[in-house]
N, C-alpha and C positions, 0 to 999 in steps of 0.2 A: 463347840467346834463343828464346823460343817465343811465337808469336802465335796467336790463335784467331780464327776467322771470325765468332764470335758476340759479340765485344766491342761493347757498346752505345755509341752516340754520346752525348756529354755534352749536357745541356740547355743551350741557348743557344750551342753551338759554331757558328761560322760554317760554312756549307756548304763542303766541301772540293771542290777540282777533282778530276775523275775520275782524272787521272794514268794510270798503267799498272795500277792495281788491286793495288799491292803492299801486303801486309799490314803489313810493317815500317814503312810510311809512313802507316799508319792507314786504308787504303782497304779496309774490310771489307764494304762493300755489294757484292753480286755485280753484275758488269757485263755478264754474258751468261748465256744459259740454262744452259750447262754449269756455271758457277759456282753458279748458284742451285740446280741439282739436287744438287750436292755439299754445299751448305750445308743443304739440307732434310734430308738423311740421308746419313751416311757410306756409301760404296759397300760396305764390308765387311759392313754389316748386312743386305744383300740375301740373303745365304745363308739366313737363317732363313725368309724369305718363300718362297724357292725350295723349301726342304725341307718347309715346313708348309702352303703354300697353292698355289703355281703347279704343283708336281709332281702335285697332285691335281686341280686345276681346269683345267689345260691352258693352251695358248698364249694363247687369247683372254682369259684372266683377268689377263694380265700388265699391270701399270701401265706406261705409256709411259716415264716417267722411269727405271724399273728396266730396261725392255727395251732402250732405246737409250743407257743411261748406266751405271747401277750394275752391271748384269750383267757388265760388262767387268772389274770388280774380282775376279771369279771365273772369268775366262778365257773368257767367252761373248760371241760376236757373232752376231747374226742373219746368215744367209748370204743371198746374192742369189737372188731368185725366178727360176727357170729361164725362159728365153725372152725376157728383157728385153735388148735390144741396147745397145751402148755409147753410142749417140747419146742415150739417155734417162737415162744415169747422173747427169748434173748437172741434170736437169729434173724428174724425178719426186720426189714427197714420200717421206720414209723409209718410211712405211707401205706405199707402192706398190712399193718395192724389196724389202721384207722378205719372206723366205720364213718358213714356220713351223718351220724347222729352224735349228740353230746350228752354227757353227764352235766347237770347244772346243780351247783351247790348253793343253797340258800343260807345266808349268814344269819345266825341267831345268837347275838352276843348275850352272854349270861343265861342262855337257854330260855329267854323270856318271850312268851307269845300271848297276845290277846286272842280272843275267839275270832275276831275279824281277820287277824293275821293267819291263824290256823286255817280258816275257811278259804283265804286267798291261796294258800299253798295247795289246799285240796282242789281248788278250782283249776289251778295251773296243772296239777298232776292229771286230773281227769281230761282236761281240754287239750293239753299240749305234750303230755309225757306218758301216754298209754296207761295211765293209772298208777305209775310207779311212785314209790316214796320209801326212802330208808332213813331211819333215825341213826345218826352216826355217834361214835364215842367222843366226838368233839362238839356235841350239842347242835350240830347242823341238821338239815334235812336235804338229802340228795334225790334228784329226779333224773330219769333216764329217757332215752328216745326223743330228746329235744332237737328240733330242726332249727337251723340258723334263721330261717325265714320267720320263725315265731318268737325269737328272742326279744325284739322290741316290745311286742305285746305282753310277753311274760314280765318284763321289767316294769311296765306300766301297772299291771295288776298287783305286783308285789309292792312297788313303791307307793302306790295309792294308800296302802295301809302301813307304811313306815318300815317295810322290809327292804333288803338289798342283797345283791350278790357281789358287791364291790369287795375286792381283795379277799374273797373266800378261798382263793387258791393263789399260787404264785409266790415270788420272792418278796413277801410283804408281811405286815402284821396280820396274821390270820385271826379267826374268830376269838373273842375274849371269853374264856371259860369263867363261869360264875356259879355260885351255889344255886341250885334250883329252889331252895327254901330260904333264900335271902330275904330278910325282913319279916319272916314269919316264924322262924325256928326259935324256940326258947333257949336252945343250946348255943345259938350263934353269939360269937364274941362281938362282932361288928358287921354291919351290912355294907358290903363292897359295891353295891349297885351304883351309887353316885360316881365312884371312880371309873367304873366300866363305862358309864354314859359319857363322862367327860373325856376319857381317852378316845372313845369312838367319835365324839363331836370334833375334837381337835385334830386327830391324826389319821383316822381311817379315810383313805382317799386323798390324803395330803402328799404331794410330791416329795416332801421332806423325807418320807420314809417309804417311798414306792419303788426303790431300787436297793434291796438288801441282798447280801450274799446268798441267802436261802430263806426259807420260811422262818417266821418268828412267832412262837406260840406263847400265849399269855394265860395265866390263871389268877383269879382274884376271888378269895372267899374268906368269910369269917368262920367257916367250918373247914375241916380237912376232907372235903368231898369232891375235889376237882383235880385229882392227880397232880398235886403241886410238885411232887418229886421229879417229874419227868417233863416239865415245861421249860422253855428258854428263860422265862421270867415268871415268878410266882410271888404273890403277896398273900401271906398266911396269917389269919387272925391270931393276935396275941394280946395280952394285957401287960403293959409296962407298969412296973411298980409305982412310978411317980406320975406318968403321963396318961395312964388309963388305956382303953382299947385302941388298937392300931394294927399294924401289919409287920410281920417278919419277912425280910427280903431274901429270896432264893433265885439263883441264876444258873444256867448251863445244863439243864436237864434235857434228855432226849433219848429215844430208843433207836429204831432202824437197825442197821447191821452192826453198829458200834455203840452200844448203850452206855449212857452216863446218868448217874443220879445228880440232881441239882445240888449246888453248894450254897449253904447259908453264908450271907455276908455279915452276919451278926449285927444287922442294922435294923432299927425300929423306924417305921415310916407312918406318920399320922395320915389319916384318910385324905385330908386336903392336899397332901404332898405326893400322893401316889401318881397322878398323871405326870408331874415333872420328873419324878424318879424313873418312871416307865420310859419317858422320852430320852432320858440320859442313858439308860441301858440299851435302848434300841439304837441310839446314836453311836454308842461304842461298837455295836455289832455292824452297823453300816460302815463305819470308818476303819475299824481295826479287824473286822471279820475277814476270813480267808476266802479269796475269790479265785484262786488258781485252779483248784480241784473241787468239783461239785461234791465229791465224797467227803471233803473236809471243810465244807463251807458253813456248817451249823455252828451256832454260838458255843456249843458244848466243847468244841475243840479249842477254841480260844481260852475259855475258862479253865480247861484242863492244863493248858500250857502256862497260863499266867498264875493260876491259883486265886483263891478268894481275896487274899489281902491286896494283891496288886490290882485286881479288878475293882475293888472298892476304892482304892487310892485314885485310880484313873477317873472313876465315876465322880468322885468328890472334887478333884482338882481341875479336871478339864471340862466337865460337863455341868455339874451342879454349882460349882464355884463355892461350895460350903461343905462342912463336915456333916456326915450323917450321925444320927443318934445311936449309940450302942443299945442293944435290946436283948430281951430274953428269947429263948427258943420256945416254940409251941410245945404244949404237952403232947405226949404220945397218944395217938388215936388208933383204935383197931381198924384193920383193913376192911372188915366185913360189915361196916355200918355206913357205907358211903352211897348206897344206891337209892335210899329213901323209899323202897318198896313197902307196900302195906298202907294201913290207915294210921295217921299220926295226928295228934292234937297240935294246933298252932297256938302261938302265944296269945292270940285274941279269942281263943275258945272255939273257933271253927276247926275244921279238919282238912288235911290234904291227903289225897289218895294217890299212891304210886302204883303203877301197873306195868307189866312186862309184855310188850309185843314179842313175837318170836324172832330172836336175834336181830332186833331192830327193824325188821321188815314189816311195813304196813302198806297202805295204798291210799289213793286220794279219797275214795269213798269212805274208808275207815276213818281218815282224819276228819272228814266232814261229820261223821257220826259221833266221833269223840267230842267235837265242838257242840253238837246238839245235846249230848248227854251232860256236858259241863254246864251248858246254859240251863237245862232243866233242873240241875242241882243247885242253881243260884250262883254259879261261878262265871267269871269272865277271864280267868287266867289259867293257862296251861304252861308247863315247863318241860324242857328236855333235859336229860342228864348225861353225864360222861360214861354211863354204863348202857347206853342205847335203850333207855327207859323213858317213860312219860309220867308226869304228875298233873293232877287237877287240884287247884288250890281253892280255899275259901268255901268249903262245903259245910253246911250246918249239920249238927250231929244227927238230926232226925232224917236227913236225906242221904246219909252215908251208905247204909245197907242197900238201898234201892240203886244207887250208883254202882256199887260193887257188883251187884247181881247183873246189871245191864252190861257192864264192862266184861265180866266173865262170860256172859252169853255170846260175846263177840270174840272169845278166846284171847282177851286181854286180861291176864291173870293178876289179881291183886294179892292173892295168897298162893303164889306159885310154888312148884317143887324147887328144891335146891338147884336142879339142873336147868330148869327154865329160867330161874332167877339169875343164874351166874354164868351163863354161856353167851359169849359174844362172837361175832364173825365179821370180817371185813367184806368188801364188795365181791371179791373173788373173780374168777375167770369169766363169769357171765357178762360182765361189763368192763372190767379193768384190763388195760393193755399190759400191765406189769405182772399180772397174776399167772401162776403156773397151774393151779388147781381150783376146783369149785369149792366154795365155802358155805354160803348161806344154806343151801339144801342139805349139805353134809352135816352142818351143825344142827339144823332143825331135826333131821332124822336121828342124830345122836341123842338129842333130848328125848324124843319119843321112846327110843330103845331103852335108855337108862331109867326113865320113869316106869316103864313096864317091868324091867328086870330088877330094879332096886327101889321099890315103892316106899320103903321105910327109911331110906338113907336120909339123914337129917343134919350132917355136918357141913359147914360151909366148904364149897369147892368151886373155884373159878376155872372155867374152861374157855380159852380164847383161841379162835381158829383164824389163821391168816393164810392168804393165798400165795404169798411170796416172802422173801426175807425182810421186807421193809417194815414190818411190825405195826401196820396201821391198827391192828387189833390187839396190840400190846402183849405179844406172846411171852416176852421175857419176864413179865411181872404177874403171871397167872400161875395158879397151882399147877394146871396142866396147860402149857402153851404149845400149840401145834403149828409149825412152820411148813407151809405147802412146798412140796417138791415132788419130782417123779422118782419113784422107787421101784425095786424089782419085787414081784410077787413070788409065790412058792413055785411057780412054773418058769421063773426067769424072765417073765414079761414085764415091760416097763408100764407102770400104772400110776395113777394119782395116789399120793400119800403124804406123810408128814414126818418131819423131824420133831422129836419130842423134847420139850423143856419142862422141868419139874421143880416145883417148890418156890417159884417166884412170888413176890408179893410187894405191896406198897404199905408203908406205915407199920405200926406195931401189930403183933399177932395176938395180943391179949390186952385186957384192961389193967393188967398189973403195972403199976408205976415204974417198976424196975425194968420193964420191957421197953427199952428205948431204941431198939433197932429201927432205923428209918425205912428199911426195905432191903430186898435181896433179889438178884436176878436168878432165874431158874437154872438148875444144873442140867447139863446135857449128858446123858448116859452114853457111854461109848458105843457107837454103832446102832443106837436105838432109833429105829424108824418103823412106821406102821403104815400099811396101805389104808386107803379110805374105806375099803370094804371091811377091813378087820378092825376099824376104829372102835365100834361099840364093844366088841369083845375085849379089846385092850383096856379101855377105860373101866369097864365093869370089873375086870380082873384086878386092876389097880385099886379101885374103890373098896373092893372086898378085902384085899390085903390090908389096906389102911384100917378098916373097921376091926379086923382081927388083931392087929398088932399095936394100935395106938394105946398110949397110956391116958389116964384121966386128964382132960383138958388139953391134950396135945392136938395141935392143928395139923392139917395135911402138909403144909410147908415144913413144919418142924419135923414131922415124921420122915419126910424125904431126905432130910439131912443125915439121918442115921440108918435109913433102910439100905439094904444091900442092893447091888446092881441087879441081882437075880430077882429080888422082890419088886423092883421097878420095871422089869422087862415083861 
């Protein structure tokens, strides 16, 4: 079933109620400015204007609908003008927040990079982006300070090695998350790479799915290492008792200001059927997704309203035209084994080496050096992860320690502290127009302080730092989630700070088969906020109380469920 936004109303038809703006119910009239912009022109078409007009005429020639809308279809956002404090984020008009430079997101489906591709990103960073590069928690790499005049040259550099920025942002299918150890892990149930490649080939950049109600996030993995619980659609590796390895289908996950865990459809999907099922779910979102309010336009709201049974029924009857196979649920998997940090044996006898940049921040020169080190170690493959980390694959055993030493000499830690390993941060106010507070520097300073104050702390502890309520750094599913906002200090002055979420997690908390909890959102302690300046003191205090009070094998998240508000303050 395919609906189009341009279907005309019949003469004499009674005026329809606005409803939720669902195309499948006949609501084709745009109900907000974003929907009007998309109806006026497909975002994919803006590339021609960038290449033929804007790159020559410069920033001031860019149409507003393109600048703050359609540019996203090609991975471009205007970045925040320097010097605008967080108190003005929600007050100023977009044109007052816009700098004349862009963030450019390089799409890396499955987190898979060859050394030629990594070097191309490094070249673009050094030549066109003032050396900037951030590894995101969606396996992309983001660059900053990009000029519109340079975008065509950047595209050529990236596309010459098989990379793209197509649909890296916008109301489209975003980057497809995939296991960074796909095809090499002995624990992997099934390699999802062929499905990722086929979905990308068929549908990314295809007008069939280039006008969705909002972003559409996908995860495909034969391991539980790509946050499947919080994506719009996830395919999770399972073994069917009769059909063998395949995938369990999940839909409707997402965080932001209204978090939802994805729901299982109790459906088993063989590898070769994943692209068709993906297209069916994406089609439901396109046709039945809510377009009236942007705040309710994610798939999670439709799934919550319909429920899993109805969603599966519509998928089968209207889109696939066949029944799905009933299937088993995946085995519970511990939260703290998803980042692949350290040295690990591949199933072919070689090793992969996972290392931790500081809160995902690197630079072009560092990326180039990583490529050189990988090549010297006999590898041609690097991977990004959903935890802002990097892996080098295919390292012979005799070359491992030399590579580890070289990485750690660059402050790329293979055997990091708990705090270095498990702290993430979003872009923050340095570049993001939605941010209220600074994040990368605060998180980096927090790591340094905690390593100095708690050198022997060895319990898993995730700390996620976000610059606004939108949860790009997944604050609701961290042990300590920090949502940026302005708070009052001890002198009554308004300063940067954070609302605290405690005890969130994904997956199981232990390896015990009886631990089947899929995850939990962190609890908010009434009135608990902390200034940025006081953050190291607060986290140290919390970590020490946890150490003092925990029972044997108790995790931080488990402790927070029984700790008093006084202990958590």
